[in-house]
C-alpha positions as CSV (number, residue, x, y, z in Angstrom):
1,M,11.7,125.3,-36.9
2,R,14.9,125.2,-34.9
3,L,17.2,125.2,-38.0
4,S,20.7,126.2,-37.4
5,D,22.8,125.6,-40.5
6,F,21.8,128.1,-43.1
7,E,23.4,131.1,-44.8
8,V,22.0,133.8,-47.0
9,S,22.2,133.0,-50.7
10,Y,20.6,134.8,-53.6
11,A,18.5,133.2,-56.3
12,G,20.5,134.7,-59.1
13,R,23.7,132.7,-58.4
14,D,24.3,129.1,-59.4
15,Y,23.0,127.1,-56.4
16,R,23.8,123.7,-57.8
17,D,27.5,124.0,-57.1
18,E,29.3,121.5,-54.8
19,G,28.2,122.3,-51.2
20,G,25.6,124.8,-52.4
21,V,22.1,125.3,-51.1
22,T,21.1,121.9,-52.3
23,K,23.0,120.4,-49.4
24,R,21.4,122.5,-46.7
25,N,18.3,123.5,-44.8
26,L,16.6,126.1,-47.0
27,I,14.4,129.1,-46.3
28,L,13.1,130.3,-49.7
29,L,11.5,133.7,-50.1
30,G,9.6,134.7,-53.1
31,A,7.5,133.0,-55.8
32,S,8.7,131.1,-58.8
33,D,8.5,134.2,-61.0
34,Y,11.4,135.8,-59.3
35,N,13.2,133.1,-57.3
36,L,14.8,130.4,-59.5
37,I,15.4,128.1,-56.5
38,T,11.7,128.3,-55.6
39,R,10.8,127.5,-59.3
40,D,13.0,124.4,-59.3
41,A,11.9,123.3,-55.8
42,M,8.2,123.5,-56.7
43,K,8.8,121.0,-59.5
44,D,9.9,118.4,-56.9
45,I,7.7,119.2,-53.9
46,K,4.4,117.4,-53.9
47,S,2.3,120.4,-53.1
48,T,-1.3,120.8,-54.3
49,L,-0.7,124.6,-54.5
50,Y,1.4,126.2,-57.2
51,F,2.2,129.5,-58.8
52,D,0.9,130.4,-62.2
53,D,-0.5,133.3,-64.2
54,S,-3.0,135.7,-62.7
55,I,-6.5,135.9,-64.1
56,R,-6.6,139.6,-63.0
57,G,-3.6,140.5,-65.1
58,H,-1.1,140.6,-62.2
59,Q,2.3,138.8,-62.3
60,I,1.4,135.6,-60.4
61,A,-1.4,133.9,-58.5
62,I,-1.7,130.8,-56.3
63,H,-3.6,127.9,-57.8
64,D,-4.8,124.5,-56.4
65,R,-4.3,121.3,-58.4
66,K,-7.1,119.5,-56.5
67,T,-9.8,122.0,-57.4
68,N,-11.0,123.9,-60.5
69,G,-11.9,127.0,-58.5
70,E,-10.8,130.5,-59.0
71,P,-7.1,131.0,-58.1
72,W,-6.1,133.1,-55.1
73,D,-4.9,136.4,-56.5
74,Y,-4.5,139.8,-54.8
75,Y,-7.3,142.3,-55.4
76,I,-8.7,145.5,-54.0
77,E,-11.8,145.0,-51.9
78,S,-14.8,146.7,-53.6
79,G,-15.7,150.0,-52.1
80,S,-12.6,150.2,-49.9
81,D,-8.9,151.0,-50.0
82,T,-8.1,147.5,-48.7
83,L,-5.9,145.2,-50.7
84,I,-6.4,141.4,-50.1
85,D,-3.3,139.3,-50.8
86,Y,-2.3,135.7,-50.3
87,S,0.8,133.8,-49.5
88,L,1.9,130.2,-49.8
89,I,3.8,128.5,-47.0
90,I,5.4,125.1,-47.5
91,K,7.3,123.2,-44.9
92,A,8.9,120.1,-46.4
93,E,12.0,118.1,-46.8
94,N,14.7,119.7,-49.0
95,P,14.0,117.9,-52.3
96,W,17.7,117.7,-53.1
97,C,19.0,116.6,-49.7
98,Q,17.4,113.9,-47.5
99,G,17.3,114.9,-43.9
100,K,17.4,118.7,-44.6
101,Q,14.4,120.9,-44.4
102,L,12.8,123.5,-46.6
103,L,10.6,126.4,-45.7
104,L,9.1,128.3,-48.6
105,V,7.3,131.6,-48.1
106,A,6.0,133.4,-51.2
107,G,3.1,135.8,-51.9
108,C,1.2,136.9,-54.9
109,S,2.9,140.3,-54.3
110,G,5.5,141.6,-51.9
111,F,2.8,142.2,-49.3
112,G,1.8,138.6,-49.5
113,T,5.4,137.5,-49.0
114,Q,5.7,139.9,-46.0
115,A,2.5,138.5,-44.5
116,G,3.9,135.0,-44.9
117,V,7.1,135.9,-43.1
118,Q,5.1,137.5,-40.3
119,F,3.1,134.3,-40.0
120,V,6.0,131.8,-40.0
121,T,7.7,133.9,-37.3
122,S,4.6,133.7,-35.1
123,I,3.9,131.4,-32.2
124,D,0.7,130.4,-34.1
125,F,2.8,128.8,-36.8
126,L,5.3,127.1,-34.5
127,E,2.6,125.7,-32.3
128,H,0.3,124.7,-35.2
129,P,-0.4,120.9,-34.9
130,L,0.8,120.3,-38.5
131,V,4.1,122.2,-37.9
132,S,4.8,120.9,-34.4
133,S,4.1,117.3,-35.6
134,G,7.0,117.6,-38.0
135,A,4.7,116.7,-40.9
136,P,5.4,118.2,-44.3
137,C,2.6,120.7,-44.8
138,E,1.3,123.7,-46.7
139,F,-0.7,126.8,-45.7
140,L,-2.6,129.4,-47.7
141,I,-2.4,132.7,-45.8
142,E,-4.7,135.7,-46.4
143,T,-3.9,139.2,-45.3
144,K,-5.4,142.6,-45.7
145,I,-3.3,145.6,-46.4
146,R,-4.6,149.1,-45.4
147,Y,-2.5,152.1,-46.2
148,G,0.6,150.0,-46.6
149,T,0.1,148.2,-43.3
150,L,-0.5,144.5,-42.9
151,V,-3.7,143.7,-41.0
152,G,-3.9,140.2,-39.4
153,P,-2.5,137.5,-41.6
154,K,-4.7,134.5,-41.1
155,I,-4.8,130.9,-42.2
156,R,-7.2,130.5,-45.2
157,G,-6.3,126.9,-45.9
158,E,-4.0,124.1,-44.5
159,A,-3.1,120.5,-45.3
160,R,-0.5,117.9,-45.1
161,L,1.6,118.2,-48.2
162,G,-0.1,116.6,-51.1
163,E,-3.5,116.3,-49.5
164,T,-6.6,118.4,-50.3
165,L,-6.5,121.8,-48.7
166,S,-8.9,122.4,-45.9
167,L,-10.3,125.9,-46.4
168,S,-11.6,128.1,-43.6
């Protein structure tokens, strides 16, 4: 995304201080259950996707405000040792500082977050028409995990921020 002015901060510290992360470009890792900055940012970002309870008893799942369908939640593929996990990617303006950008990468589990990071560091993300246009956008990424190894994160859904997710 060609961002240059960021430093590493941890979600446990008070980020609302003068000159804190609310005045900078942000790269947020982790869902709202562990990252307080993600939790607060998600309240102000007009995403159709959001984090909430899992129906499978896991910590968290990704839900869609525009549909009443089953949430995206990690699971073991029946008859295999393959875990399917999801991550949410949001590229938007920093909700606390006009002109600064925010990139959020968070999965249903650590594997989902790792897959999201792998995706946003790929040429497929940087050259994606939504990203390269500069539009605020969101992606739902699906990945398979076999024996602890990520296998091909792929776009499961995409949209301009606030619009209905186009699923593939």
